[in-house]
N, C-alpha and C positions, 0 to 999 in steps of 0.2 A: 627582625621577627614580624610581619603582617599584625595588626590588629584584629578581633575576632568582628564579623559582621556582626552587625543587630540583628538579634531573633527575627525572624520570619514572621510575618502577617498572612494570616488565611485573607482573601480576596476580598472574600463572602464576610465580613466582621462588622457585626450592627455596634451599635452603641452602648449598650447593655455589655457585649462581651467585652469590648475594648476598655471601657474603664474597670471591669473584672480583671483583664488582666495588670492592667495598671496598679490594681491593687495589691496584685498577686507578687507584683515586684516591687513592692514594701511603700509605695505613694499613697497619700491618705485621700481620703473622698475627696477632698473641695479640689487639693492639687491635681489630682486626676480630670475632673471636672472643668477647671480653668485651664487645661492645658488642649483638653480635648476642644472645648468652646474656643481656643486661642488657633485651633486648625479648621474647624467647621467654619467660623468665624459668625459662632452662633453664641447666644446668652445662655447662661448655665440654666432658665427654667425652661428653652428650650429644650434642652438635652435629658430633662428629667422627663418630658414629656413623650420624649419619642425615641426611646429606647433602640425600637425594634428597627430605627431609622439605619440604612447601609450606609460604610465608609470605602470609597474605592481605593483602589490599590493605594496609592498616591500618598492618601489620605490616612490610611493603615499606617505605612512606613514610616510617614511624616510622625505622626504620633507615639508611634514606639520610637523612634530615635527621639523625641524630645522626654518620654518618661523615662527611656534610662539616664539623660543626661540630668535629669530631679535626682534619681534614684543615686544618682555618683555625688548631689550633692549643690547641683549647680543653681542659683535663686532662681526661684519661680516669675522673677519680675524679667530678671534679662534672659529666660528663655522666651516671654513673652514680646521683650521690645517694651512695657508699657506698664508705667501702674496709676493705680489711683491717689489722690493726696486731696484731701479738702475739697471733696466731689469734684475734683476735675483730674483727669489722664493723662501724662506726661509720660513721655517716652524715658526711658532708662537703656546704657548701655553700662556695658564696665569698665569706662571711663566715669562714671557718679556712683553716688551713692543711694540706693537705694530709700525714697523719702517712706522713714516712719511714722505712728500714726500718733506718739509723743510729740514731734515733733510739729502735728497742729496745734499744739497748745502755745505754743511760740506765735504761731500761724492767729490765732484767736485773740491772746493777747493784745498783742498789736492793733488789731482790729479793733476792740476796745479803746487804745490810747486814741488811735484814727478820733473815731469817733468824740468821745470826750473833748478833747482839744478844737475840733470842729473848726480847723484851717479850712482855706477857699482849696490851696494844693499844695499837702504835704511834702516835706522832701523828705522820701523813703530810702534807705540803704539797707543791701542785701549781704556781709560781707561773706566770700568764699561761699558761693549761689550753685556748685554743684550743678544739678538737673534743672535750676531754677524755679524748684518748686517752691519757695516761702517766699522770693518776689514775687513771681507769678499770681501766686493766689493771692498777695495782697492786694496788685495791682487787678486782680479780676473783682473783688470784693469791695475793693475802694477805688472808684476809677479816677476818681480826681489826683489820687496819688503820682505825685513824679517821679516813678521807681528807679535805683540805682541799683546796679547787681554786678560785683566782680567775682574775679575766682585766679587764678594762678595756672591753673589748666587749659590750654588751647581747644582739647580735646571736650572738654567741661561746658567751657563757655559755647562751644558750639551746640553741642546739644542744650544748653538754657536759648540760645536764641532759636533754634528750631523750635523748641517747645513753646516758646511767645511767639512763633510766627502760626504755628498750627490753632492757638487762643485766641490769636488776631489782638494780642499786645503789643501794646512800642515801649519799650525799656529804653537805658541808657545800660551800657554795658565797659566794663573796662579791666582787664588782664593785668594782676600782679598780684605781690603778697599783699593781704590784707590795706592795711593804712596806704602804702606805697603805692597802689594802683591808682590810686586820685588824684584829680589832680589839686594845686597847694591852693588852702586856703578856704577851700568847698566845704560846707558844711549841711547838716541834717538835723531835721526834724527829730526823726526813728529812726536809728539801727537795729537791726537784727543782725545775729549770726549763730548759726550750727557748725561751730568750728568741731575742727578733730581734738575732742578731752579724752580717747581713753591711755593709759598709760603703758608706758612697753611691756609691761613685765605683767600684764591682765590677763588671766587664763581664758578671757573669752574671745581674743584676741584671732587665735589660729582658726577659730572658725568661720570667720571672717574674709579667709585669704580671697573671695573671688569681686570683692570688693577693693576701691583704689585704697592703699594704706596708707595716702598724703591724707586724704581724707579720712583717714580714722584716729592716726594715731600722730602725736607731733614729737614722738618718744618722751624717754623719762618721767615725771609724774603725770604727764595727760595735760599739763594745766600753760604750757608755753606759749600757744596761741591764743589762750584765755587772757593772762596777761597782757598780753603786745595788742590787745584790742582794747582792754579796758586800759590803759597806761595813755593809749594816741585816741581814746574816743573824748577825753577832757576836751583837744582843743579843735575837734570835729564836731559837736554836738552844737546845737545852736539852744540859746536862753529855751530853760524848759525844755529840754530834748531827753528823750530816753534814750537808753540802751539795755536789751532785751538779749539773752545769752542761753542758748541748751549747755548745757554740762550733764556730766556724770552724775548718777543717784547720791552716788557717797561725797560730792563736790561741793554741794550750795554752802558750804560753812564757808570754802578756804572759797567760793566768789564773791559772797560777802563781802569778806574782809578787803579783798582788792578793792571792790568796788566803792567800799567806806575808804580807803587811803586814796583812791581817786578825787576823793571828794563828794562823790554821787549821793542823790540823798534819796526818801523815801523808797528804801531797797525792799524789796519784797521776795518771794519764790511763790513760783507755779508747781501744782502738783502732777505726775501724768497719770494715764490713765488706770496705773495700776499702786496710787496715792503715793509715789515715790516724788522728792523735791525733783525737778529736773529744765526749769526754767527760772534764771534769776535775774532783776532788772535794775536800775535806778534810775535818778533823772537828775540832770544838770542842774548846779543853782544859777546863780543870775551870771552874763558874762560878765566880765572885767572892764 
């Protein structure tokens, strides 16, 4: 049985009509505008001012196909192939998580600490980098930092490295699982991670089926990756080095206990844009 063809589009379709058709398919206004801007390579402000401009047949059919895929639940970021994070535009594919605004809290905290420490070339590590959004945002905003990023996925590292090239940034890349990706005895002044932390039975997990499962959940209670990172951090943080972690809104207490058990000090939690506990971190004490 063959799939039904996409709905035909009139050749003489203007922008206003195209967006009206998208709304009729169930897309919200912003999604309809983002996709049309992507097809035309125009900003949303231009679309609003030129609703009478015409689409050619290829543009109309391409837009209709993207709208149908969006209506079927495919994430906007994957349809466009890029997404904004911390003022930068990153290429994204289904091999990596879509960068979220909540994760910008982690980057902001890291930049605050780097400014406070005032080191000439701080050593920064992003564990499980995915698209490279965290590592590259830090490298962009704090150019003197020597940033290293790791990921278990070759495909994810390829996306991150492509983003680094697009942004003109140089990082150190390592493939592997958490600390095992790194050379022995290498330590860092600041370690960041947005690891998989969704519990296996979380009711929200099925809605994220388009994104890589390995980057969303470690299974079980969702804390396994966080446990491994925290336990291993003790041997990898330089004197007074910091570990900052993103986690689920209901995991702050558990992560705080794990950091305390690892002997970290000055443990604190930052809230996300909706006022929920989203990032927790602590400082390494003096080296033995």
